[in-house]
Biopython code that builds the backbone (N, CA, C, O; Angstrom):
import numpy as np
from Bio.PDB.StructureBuilder import StructureBuilder

atoms = [
    (1, "MET", "N", (9.630, -22.288, -0.890)),
    (1, "MET", "CA", (8.445, -21.989, -0.311)),
    (1, "MET", "C", (7.646, -21.000, -1.129)),
    (1, "MET", "O", (8.139, -19.982, -1.615)),
    (2, "LYS", "N", (6.329, -21.380, -1.254)),
    (2, "LYS", "CA", (5.458, -20.561, -2.097)),
    (2, "LYS", "C", (5.135, -19.180, -1.434)),
    (2, "LYS", "O", (4.867, -19.088, -0.236)),
    (3, "ALA", "N", (5.176, -18.136, -2.272)),
    (3, "ALA", "CA", (4.941, -16.762, -1.851)),
    (3, "ALA", "C", (3.440, -16.523, -1.692)),
    (3, "ALA", "O", (2.625, -17.128, -2.388)),
    (4, "CYS", "N", (3.101, -15.657, -0.792)),
    (4, "CYS", "CA", (1.690, -15.204, -0.576)),
    (4, "CYS", "C", (1.215, -14.435, -1.852)),
    (4, "CYS", "O", (1.937, -13.585, -2.372)),
    (5, "PRO", "N", (-0.012, -14.756, -2.340)),
    (5, "PRO", "CA", (-0.545, -14.031, -3.512)),
    (5, "PRO", "C", (-1.125, -12.700, -3.124)),
    (5, "PRO", "O", (-1.680, -12.041, -4.003)),
    (6, "GLY", "N", (-1.053, -12.248, -1.923)),
    (6, "GLY", "CA", (-1.731, -11.018, -1.431)),
    (6, "GLY", "C", (-1.234, -9.865, -2.263)),
    (6, "GLY", "O", (-0.038, -9.743, -2.529)),
    (7, "ARG", "N", (-2.166, -9.010, -2.675)),
    (7, "ARG", "CA", (-1.873, -7.784, -3.473)),
    (7, "ARG", "C", (-2.717, -6.622, -2.998)),
    (7, "ARG", "O", (-3.824, -6.849, -2.509)),
    (8, "ALA", "N", (-2.275, -5.445, -3.111)),
    (8, "ALA", "CA", (-3.024, -4.259, -2.789)),
    (8, "ALA", "C", (-2.538, -3.074, -3.617)),
    (8, "ALA", "O", (-1.469, -3.195, -4.215)),
    (9, "ILE", "N", (-3.218, -1.962, -3.701)),
    (9, "ILE", "CA", (-2.774, -0.801, -4.336)),
    (9, "ILE", "C", (-2.533, 0.268, -3.353)),
    (9, "ILE", "O", (-3.421, 0.575, -2.558)),
    (10, "LEU", "N", (-1.331, 0.883, -3.357)),
    (10, "LEU", "CA", (-0.995, 2.067, -2.500)),
    (10, "LEU", "C", (-1.046, 3.289, -3.357)),
    (10, "LEU", "O", (-0.348, 3.391, -4.366)),
    (11, "VAL", "N", (-1.907, 4.257, -2.938)),
    (11, "VAL", "CA", (-1.987, 5.579, -3.596)),
    (11, "VAL", "C", (-1.303, 6.628, -2.609)),
    (11, "VAL", "O", (-1.699, 6.827, -1.460)),
    (12, "LEU", "N", (-0.253, 7.253, -3.192)),
    (12, "LEU", "CA", (0.470, 8.304, -2.391)),
    (12, "LEU", "C", (-0.127, 9.631, -2.876)),
    (12, "LEU", "O", (-0.128, 9.972, -4.059)),
    (13, "THR", "N", (-0.650, 10.375, -1.834)),
    (13, "THR", "CA", (-1.196, 11.686, -2.130)),
    (13, "THR", "C", (-0.314, 12.758, -1.527)),
    (13, "THR", "O", (0.570, 12.470, -0.720)),
    (14, "GLY", "N", (-0.561, 14.005, -1.927)),
    (14, "GLY", "CA", (0.113, 15.164, -1.349)),
    (14, "GLY", "C", (-0.693, 16.392, -1.525)),
    (14, "GLY", "O", (-1.551, 16.461, -2.405)),
    (15, "GLU", "N", (-0.427, 17.401, -0.675)),
    (15, "GLU", "CA", (-1.156, 18.660, -0.728)),
    (15, "GLU", "C", (-0.481, 19.559, -1.807)),
    (15, "GLU", "O", (0.722, 19.457, -2.047)),
    (16, "VAL", "N", (-1.247, 20.391, -2.412)),
    (16, "VAL", "CA", (-0.718, 21.428, -3.273)),
    (16, "VAL", "C", (-0.492, 22.652, -2.501)),
    (16, "VAL", "O", (-1.435, 23.268, -2.004)),
    (17, "GLN", "N", (0.811, 23.049, -2.375)),
    (17, "GLN", "CA", (1.149, 24.153, -1.437)),
    (17, "GLN", "C", (0.296, 25.434, -1.752)),
    (17, "GLN", "O", (0.139, 25.839, -2.903)),
    (18, "GLY", "N", (-0.225, 26.021, -0.684)),
    (18, "GLY", "CA", (-1.020, 27.241, -0.885)),
    (18, "GLY", "C", (-2.434, 27.058, -1.236)),
    (18, "GLY", "O", (-3.157, 28.017, -1.507)),
    (19, "THR", "N", (-2.865, 25.761, -1.234)),
    (19, "THR", "CA", (-4.299, 25.439, -1.549)),
    (19, "THR", "C", (-4.790, 24.423, -0.572)),
    (19, "THR", "O", (-4.010, 23.925, 0.240)),
    (20, "SER", "N", (-6.088, 24.084, -0.620)),
    (20, "SER", "CA", (-6.624, 22.991, 0.201)),
    (20, "SER", "C", (-6.803, 21.714, -0.659)),
    (20, "SER", "O", (-7.558, 20.803, -0.319)),
    (21, "THR", "N", (-6.073, 21.702, -1.781)),
    (21, "THR", "CA", (-6.138, 20.579, -2.739)),
    (21, "THR", "C", (-5.177, 19.498, -2.431)),
    (21, "THR", "O", (-4.014, 19.757, -2.120)),
    (22, "THR", "N", (-5.658, 18.235, -2.514)),
    (22, "THR", "CA", (-4.802, 17.053, -2.403)),
    (22, "THR", "C", (-4.819, 16.383, -3.730)),
    (22, "THR", "O", (-5.874, 16.270, -4.355)),
    (23, "ILE", "N", (-3.632, 15.914, -4.204)),
    (23, "ILE", "CA", (-3.586, 15.259, -5.492)),
    (23, "ILE", "C", (-2.852, 13.847, -5.294)),
    (23, "ILE", "O", (-2.122, 13.615, -4.331)),
    (24, "VAL", "N", (-3.118, 12.974, -6.268)),
    (24, "VAL", "CA", (-2.464, 11.669, -6.268)),
    (24, "VAL", "C", (-1.122, 11.932, -6.931)),
    (24, "VAL", "O", (-1.069, 12.497, -8.023)),
    (25, "ARG", "N", (-0.033, 11.526, -6.277)),
    (25, "ARG", "CA", (1.247, 11.677, -6.746)),
    (25, "ARG", "C", (1.844, 10.412, -7.391)),
    (25, "ARG", "O", (2.653, 10.479, -8.317)),
    (26, "GLN", "N", (1.413, 9.270, -6.864)),
    (26, "GLN", "CA", (1.895, 7.981, -7.367)),
    (26, "GLN", "C", (0.909, 6.842, -6.989)),
    (26, "GLN", "O", (0.242, 6.894, -5.955)),
    (27, "ARG", "N", (0.848, 5.842, -7.844)),
    (27, "ARG", "CA", (0.047, 4.643, -7.615)),
    (27, "ARG", "C", (1.083, 3.420, -7.674)),
    (27, "ARG", "O", (1.818, 3.267, -8.650)),
    (28, "ILE", "N", (1.093, 2.585, -6.599)),
    (28, "ILE", "CA", (1.989, 1.531, -6.519)),
    (28, "ILE", "C", (1.257, 0.273, -6.289)),
    (28, "ILE", "O", (0.339, 0.211, -5.471)),
    (29, "GLU", "N", (1.683, -0.820, -7.061)),
    (29, "GLU", "CA", (1.087, -2.174, -6.750)),
    (29, "GLU", "C", (1.886, -2.798, -5.657)),
    (29, "GLU", "O", (3.104, -2.923, -5.790)),
    (30, "LEU", "N", (1.234, -3.216, -4.532)),
    (30, "LEU", "CA", (1.977, -3.811, -3.445)),
    (30, "LEU", "C", (1.836, -5.336, -3.587)),
    (30, "LEU", "O", (0.816, -5.842, -4.056)),
    (31, "ARG", "N", (2.903, -6.059, -3.163)),
    (31, "ARG", "CA", (2.941, -7.479, -3.194)),
    (31, "ARG", "C", (3.405, -7.946, -1.881)),
    (31, "ARG", "O", (4.448, -7.498, -1.405)),
    (32, "CYS", "N", (2.661, -8.858, -1.243)),
    (32, "CYS", "CA", (3.019, -9.392, 0.049)),
    (32, "CYS", "C", (4.363, -10.271, -0.106)),
    (32, "CYS", "O", (4.499, -11.133, -0.974)),
    (33, "GLY", "N", (5.268, -9.957, 0.787)),
    (33, "GLY", "CA", (6.514, -10.646, 0.789)),
    (33, "GLY", "C", (6.651, -11.767, 1.754)),
    (33, "GLY", "O", (7.744, -12.283, 1.986)),
    (34, "LEU", "N", (5.524, -12.152, 2.327)),
    (34, "LEU", "CA", (5.436, -13.279, 3.302)),
    (34, "LEU", "C", (5.268, -14.601, 2.629)),
    (34, "LEU", "O", (4.956, -14.600, 1.438)),
    (35, "PRO", "N", (5.446, -15.758, 3.281)),
    (35, "PRO", "CA", (5.108, -17.077, 2.712)),
    (35, "PRO", "C", (3.559, -17.171, 2.638)),
    (35, "PRO", "O", (2.804, -16.557, 3.392)),
    (36, "ASP", "N", (3.168, -18.019, 1.636)),
    (36, "ASP", "CA", (1.726, -18.351, 1.530)),
    (36, "ASP", "C", (1.209, -18.890, 2.836)),
    (36, "ASP", "O", (1.929, -19.554, 3.581)),
    (37, "GLN", "N", (-0.067, -18.593, 3.114)),
    (37, "GLN", "CA", (-0.726, -19.075, 4.302)),
    (37, "GLN", "C", (-0.262, -18.532, 5.628)),
    (37, "GLN", "O", (-0.554, -19.086, 6.688)),
    (38, "HIS", "N", (0.514, -17.365, 5.544)),
    (38, "HIS", "CA", (1.014, -16.746, 6.770)),
    (38, "HIS", "C", (-0.152, -16.226, 7.652)),
    (38, "HIS", "O", (-1.231, -15.923, 7.143)),
    (39, "PRO", "N", (0.085, -16.129, 8.979)),
    (39, "PRO", "CA", (-0.913, -15.542, 9.814)),
    (39, "PRO", "C", (-0.827, -13.988, 9.831)),
    (39, "PRO", "O", (0.223, -13.394, 9.584)),
    (40, "GLY", "N", (-1.976, -13.380, 10.132)),
    (40, "GLY", "CA", (-1.971, -11.864, 10.270)),
    (40, "GLY", "C", (-1.983, -11.126, 8.953)),
    (40, "GLY", "O", (-2.270, -11.656, 7.879)),
    (41, "ASP", "N", (-1.645, -9.846, 9.123)),
    (41, "ASP", "CA", (-1.711, -8.876, 7.911)),
    (41, "ASP", "C", (-0.676, -9.289, 6.885)),
    (41, "ASP", "O", (0.251, -10.045, 7.175)),
    (42, "HIS", "N", (-0.849, -8.795, 5.725)),
    (42, "HIS", "CA", (0.046, -8.906, 4.586)),
    (42, "HIS", "C", (1.099, -7.782, 4.811)),
    (42, "HIS", "O", (0.824, -6.803, 5.505)),
    (43, "HIS", "N", (2.294, -7.939, 4.220)),
    (43, "HIS", "CA", (3.359, -6.923, 4.355)),
    (43, "HIS", "C", (4.186, -6.847, 3.105)),
    (43, "HIS", "O", (4.735, -7.857, 2.664)),
    (44, "ASP", "N", (4.290, -5.667, 2.518)),
    (44, "ASP", "CA", (5.237, -5.402, 1.435)),
    (44, "ASP", "C", (6.465, -4.683, 2.025)),
    (44, "ASP", "O", (6.406, -3.484, 2.295)),
    (45, "PRO", "N", (7.543, -5.393, 2.219)),
    (45, "PRO", "CA", (8.706, -4.784, 2.832)),
    (45, "PRO", "C", (9.378, -3.639, 1.990)),
    (45, "PRO", "O", (9.988, -2.716, 2.529)),
    (46, "SER", "N", (9.230, -3.760, 0.669)),
    (46, "SER", "CA", (9.914, -2.685, -0.108)),
    (46, "SER", "C", (9.242, -1.366, -0.036)),
    (46, "SER", "O", (9.887, -0.359, -0.329)),
    (47, "HIS", "N", (7.932, -1.278, 0.350)),
    (47, "HIS", "CA", (7.197, -0.024, 0.532)),
    (47, "HIS", "C", (6.707, 0.145, 1.958)),
    (47, "HIS", "O", (5.878, 1.017, 2.219)),
    (48, "ASP", "N", (7.186, -0.648, 2.868)),
    (48, "ASP", "CA", (6.840, -0.595, 4.325)),
    (48, "ASP", "C", (5.352, -0.363, 4.440)),
    (48, "ASP", "O", (4.880, 0.581, 5.075)),
    (49, "ALA", "N", (4.597, -1.315, 3.763)),
    (49, "ALA", "CA", (3.105, -1.300, 3.881)),
    (49, "ALA", "C", (2.548, -2.518, 4.439)),
    (49, "ALA", "O", (2.995, -3.606, 4.078)),
    (50, "HIS", "N", (1.577, -2.425, 5.320)),
    (50, "HIS", "CA", (0.848, -3.549, 5.980)),
    (50, "HIS", "C", (-0.624, -3.418, 5.587)),
    (50, "HIS", "O", (-1.164, -2.314, 5.531)),
    (51, "TRP", "N", (-1.261, -4.551, 5.318)),
    (51, "TRP", "CA", (-2.710, -4.396, 5.108)),
    (51, "TRP", "C", (-3.443, -5.708, 5.449)),
    (51, "TRP", "O", (-2.825, -6.773, 5.432)),
    (52, "ALA", "N", (-4.647, -5.651, 5.734)),
    (52, "ALA", "CA", (-5.441, -6.834, 5.982)),
    (52, "ALA", "C", (-6.423, -7.012, 4.827)),
    (52, "ALA", "O", (-7.059, -6.068, 4.359)),
    (53, "ALA", "N", (-6.517, -8.284, 4.386)),
    (53, "ALA", "CA", (-7.485, -8.543, 3.245)),
    (53, "ALA", "C", (-7.804, -10.042, 3.239)),
    (53, "ALA", "O", (-7.003, -10.909, 3.588)),
    (54, "GLU", "N", (-9.030, -10.257, 2.816)),
    (54, "GLU", "CA", (-9.476, -11.635, 2.638)),
    (54, "GLU", "C", (-8.841, -12.224, 1.347)),
    (54, "GLU", "O", (-8.508, -11.465, 0.436)),
    (55, "PRO", "N", (-8.671, -13.573, 1.258)),
    (55, "PRO", "CA", (-8.113, -14.088, 0.075)),
    (55, "PRO", "C", (-8.959, -13.587, -1.189)),
    (55, "PRO", "O", (-10.190, -13.618, -1.194)),
    (56, "GLY", "N", (-8.239, -13.155, -2.186)),
    (56, "GLY", "CA", (-8.815, -12.656, -3.398)),
    (56, "GLY", "C", (-9.131, -11.207, -3.478)),
    (56, "GLY", "O", (-9.367, -10.660, -4.555)),
    (57, "ASP", "N", (-9.136, -10.553, -2.278)),
    (57, "ASP", "CA", (-9.331, -9.122, -2.234)),
    (57, "ASP", "C", (-8.160, -8.357, -2.609)),
    (57, "ASP", "O", (-7.038, -8.824, -2.413)),
    (58, "ARG", "N", (-8.339, -7.173, -3.156)),
    (58, "ARG", "CA", (-7.220, -6.297, -3.492)),
    (58, "ARG", "C", (-7.529, -4.855, -3.065)),
    (58, "ARG", "O", (-7.977, -4.053, -3.884)),
    (59, "PRO", "N", (-7.291, -4.522, -1.788)),
    (59, "PRO", "CA", (-7.711, -3.239, -1.291)),
    (59, "PRO", "C", (-6.830, -2.087, -1.767)),
    (59, "PRO", "O", (-5.697, -2.288, -2.204)),
    (60, "THR", "N", (-7.357, -0.925, -1.674)),
    (60, "THR", "CA", (-6.637, 0.240, -1.996)),
    (60, "THR", "C", (-6.260, 1.009, -0.708)),
    (60, "THR", "O", (-7.147, 1.311, 0.091)),
    (61, "LEU", "N", (-5.007, 1.321, -0.494)),
    (61, "LEU", "CA", (-4.524, 2.009, 0.665)),
    (61, "LEU", "C", (-4.159, 3.446, 0.262)),
    (61, "LEU", "O", (-3.711, 3.655, -0.865)),
    (62, "VAL", "N", (-4.328, 4.400, 1.103)),
    (62, "VAL", "CA", (-3.987, 5.810, 0.730)),
    (62, "VAL", "C", (-2.984, 6.266, 1.848)),
    (62, "VAL", "O", (-3.200, 6.066, 3.043)),
    (63, "ARG", "N", (-1.915, 6.869, 1.377)),
    (63, "ARG", "CA", (-0.859, 7.404, 2.296)),
    (63, "ARG", "C", (-0.565, 8.841, 1.863)),
    (63, "ARG", "O", (-0.179, 9.133, 0.731)),
    (64, "MET", "N", (-0.784, 9.739, 2.879)),
    (64, "MET", "CA", (-0.549, 11.169, 2.514)),
    (64, "MET", "C", (0.999, 11.425, 2.822)),
    (64, "MET", "O", (1.531, 11.121, 3.890)),
    (65, "GLU", "N", (1.596, 11.974, 1.833)),
    (65, "GLU", "CA", (3.052, 12.360, 1.981)),
    (65, "GLU", "C", (3.179, 13.832, 1.685)),
    (65, "GLU", "O", (2.733, 14.306, 0.639)),
    (66, "ASN", "N", (3.776, 14.545, 2.586)),
    (66, "ASN", "CA", (4.079, 15.982, 2.381)),
    (66, "ASN", "C", (5.402, 16.133, 1.631)),
    (66, "ASN", "O", (6.226, 15.218, 1.649)),
    (67, "ALA", "N", (5.611, 17.244, 0.988)),
    (67, "ALA", "CA", (6.872, 17.493, 0.227)),
    (67, "ALA", "C", (8.028, 17.525, 1.221)),
    (67, "ALA", "O", (9.162, 17.268, 0.815)),
    (68, "ASN", "N", (7.810, 17.822, 2.480)),
    (68, "ASN", "CA", (8.886, 17.929, 3.417)),
    (68, "ASN", "C", (9.246, 16.600, 4.099)),
    (68, "ASN", "O", (10.224, 16.525, 4.842)),
    (69, "ASP", "N", (8.445, 15.551, 3.839)),
    (69, "ASP", "CA", (8.702, 14.199, 4.435)),
    (69, "ASP", "C", (9.856, 13.483, 3.749)),
    (69, "ASP", "O", (10.195, 12.360, 4.121)),
]
sb = StructureBuilder()
sb.init_structure("model")
sb.init_model(0)
sb.init_chain("A")
sb.init_seg("    ")
for serial, (resi, resn, name, xyz) in enumerate(atoms, 1):
    if name == "N":
        sb.init_residue(resn, " ", resi, " ")
    sb.init_atom(name, np.array(xyz, "f"), 0.0, 1.0, " ", f" {name:<3s}", serial, name[0])
structure = sb.get_structure()
């Protein structure tokens, strides 16, 4: 079965302790793990990420992660 071509970028951010600054900690390319032509949102199971996108779009998702998470 053909895999879904859906892609997205996940940007993981975090706060710098003692400041009001947020920095990018990691940038990850997401790949949909569902079959081609699936209904609903895309899903990358290895990063537990879901996103909606039109065919050919490559959205950027931002996830805040604290050092204590």
